[in-house]
N, C-alpha and C positions, 0 to 999 in steps of 0.2 A: 471819588470821595475819602475822605478820611477818616473824619471823627465828628460830631456833634458838639456844642459848645452850649450850655444851659446858663441862664441868668434868672434869676428871681427877684420880683421887686422888693426893695429894702435891704438887699444885700451888697449895693455898690456895684463896683466892678468884677467881683468874685464870679468865676466863670467854671461851672464843673463841667470835666471834659467827659462826655459820653461815647465809648468805642462803637463803630459800625461793625456789623457781620462781616465778613470776608465776601460772603454770597451776593451783598448789595454794594460793594465798594465801587464795583464797577459796573455801567449801565450804558444802553445806548444813546445817542441825543434823542430827545423828545419822548422819552420812555419814563412810566411812571411806574415805581418800585414801593412797596411797603415792608416794615419791618419793625418789630417789638424792639426798644432799646431800653437796658437796664442803667440803675444809675448806680454805678460801683459806690460801695460804702454807704448808700443812701444819701437823703440830702436833710439835714435837719432846719427846722422853722421854727420860729415863735411868733404870736401876733406881736409882740412888742418892737419886731425888726419888720416884721411883712405888712403890719396892718391889718387891715380887715381881711381874715382868712376866707371869707365867703367870696373874696373878688381879688384876687392876687394875679398880677400880671407876669406871665412865664415868657422868655424869648429863647427860641433855640435857634441858633446858627449851624451851618452847614459849612464845614472846611475841606480843603483840598490840601492834601500834602505838600504840594509844589506852589501853588498860588495863591493859599491862604483863602479868606474867606469868601465863599460863594453866594451864599444868600441869606437871611432871616426871615422867622417868622414868629410873631407875637400873638398870644391868647391869653385871656383872662381866665381863670380856673377858682373854683372853690375846692380848697384845701382843707377847709377846717373839718370835714368828717360827714 
């Protein structure tokens, strides 16, 4: 695993790159790992662009340095505070 890509509803094809800690970049097949990942320089959003902030769809994609996108996960979040 090389990095994650984050896209937020209302922001088109803009994907924020999220680096993955070296300690979880290599895992054995069928092994589950977890790690906290920060968003470098944050991510600014507005209700005008994202829509209803109580229900914003965020998609995270996992990338391999050699073969590209490995998979995605999508969930709706309340980012309105």
